N, C-alpha and C positions, 0 to 999 in steps of 0.2 A: 577658345572662349574670349569673348569681348565683354569688357566691363565699362560701364558709363553711368552717369546720373540721368535719370528720366524724371522730369518734373520734381527735382529735388530728392529723389529716391534712388539709392544704389541698385543697379540691376546688372545681371550677368546673362549673356546668351551664348548658345553654342551653334551659331549660324555660320555658314560658309563666309569667308571674309568679304566676298564681293556681293553678298546679298544686300539689296537696297534697304536702307534704314526704314523706309516706309513699310516694307513688308514685315520687318522684324517687330516694329512697334504695333502694327495692326494684328498680325497673325500670331506672333509669339507672346506679345505682352498685352494684347487685348484692348488697346486704345484705338478706337476706330474713328475719331473725330477728323483726322487728317485723311484726305481722299486721294485715290488714284484717278488722275485725269488723263495724262498723255504719256507718261513714262519717259519724257524727253526734256524735262525742265522748262517747258513752254507755257504751261497753263496756270501754275501756282496753287493748285488745289491741294498739294502735298506739303505746303510751306510749314516748316518747323524752325525753331531757333537752335543754332549750334553755338554755344557760349554767347548767347544774346544776339546773334546775327541771323537774319533769315537765310534759310537754305532751301533747296528743292530736295526733299528726302527721297524722291523716286530715283535720283541719280547719285545719291551719296551712299557709298558702301559703308556697311556697319563697322568695318575695320577702321574707317576714317574717323569715327567718333570715340574710339577707345580713350578712356580717362577724361572724357569731356562731358559737358552739360547739355542735355537736349531738353527743350521745352516744346510741348505740343499744345494744341488749342485747349486740351483738358487742364493743362498746368498754367496757362496764361493767367496772370493775376496782377493786381496793383491798380493804382488809380487811373492809368492810361487805359488798361484793359477794361476796367469798369466803365469808363467814359465812352469807349468805343462800343461796347456791348449795349449800353444804354441808348446811345444814339442810333444804333442799328435797329433796336426795337422801336424807339420813338418815331423813326421815319419809315418804318415798315420796309427796310431795305430788301429783305429776303424774298425771293420768289420761289424757285425750286429748292434753293439752299445748298446745292451740291458744292459750289465753290466757296461758300461763305467762311469756312474755317480758314482757308488760305487768304481770303480778303481781309478778315479781321486780324490775322497775324501780321499781314503786310501793313495794314493801317496803324496798328499799335506800334510797330517798328518805326514807321514814319513819324508818328507823334512823339515817340520817345526821343528821336533825334531832332525833330523840328516841330515844336509845339504850336507854331502859327504858320502852317503851310498855305501857300497860294494855290490857286487852281492848277497852275503849271507844276508846282511841287508835287501836288497830289497825283496828277496825271503821270508825271515821271516815275514816282515811287510805285504806282499801281500798275504800270504798263505790263508787267509780266504776269498779271493775274487776269485770267479770262473768265467772264461771266456769260454763259450761254443764253441767259435770260435778258441780258443787256440792261442790267440795273446800274450802269455806270453813273448816271446822274444822281441816283439816290445814294450810292456809295460816296461819291464826292461830297454831297450835301451832309451825309452822316459824319464824315471826317471833319468838316467844318463845325458841326454841332459838338462833336467830341472835343475839338480844339477849344471852342468857346466855354464848355464845361470845365476844362482844365484851367482856363484863365480865371474863372470865377472863384 
């Protein structure tokens, strides 16, 4: 049995130790906001936070999170998260939406560490997040809007 905190709530699961966290969260715990994209930590659709740091949950074994705090898109909160979500809506970033939970998680992590990122900072932080609809310019613009909101 593996025990951890998920979005501030204590959970226990009886999965095999090597089961990817993504499948445990989606299939056993019912939170489906984080998506499966590639299974190789290359696309970012499965991004969650482990003790506040972004991880790829498709390659993170559930046993690796024992006793730790996991945050999914459903549990992402606070002024940075609100600024990012508001900017996403304001600029109509989403096209198909499949990658967006991972994009938002990565953007919020960036702005938490660097509230005034340059284009190069944004491109570097978002490199591991693939958008098949190619909304990268809107994503970058939304991160700047969220940054401006946080400054105000």
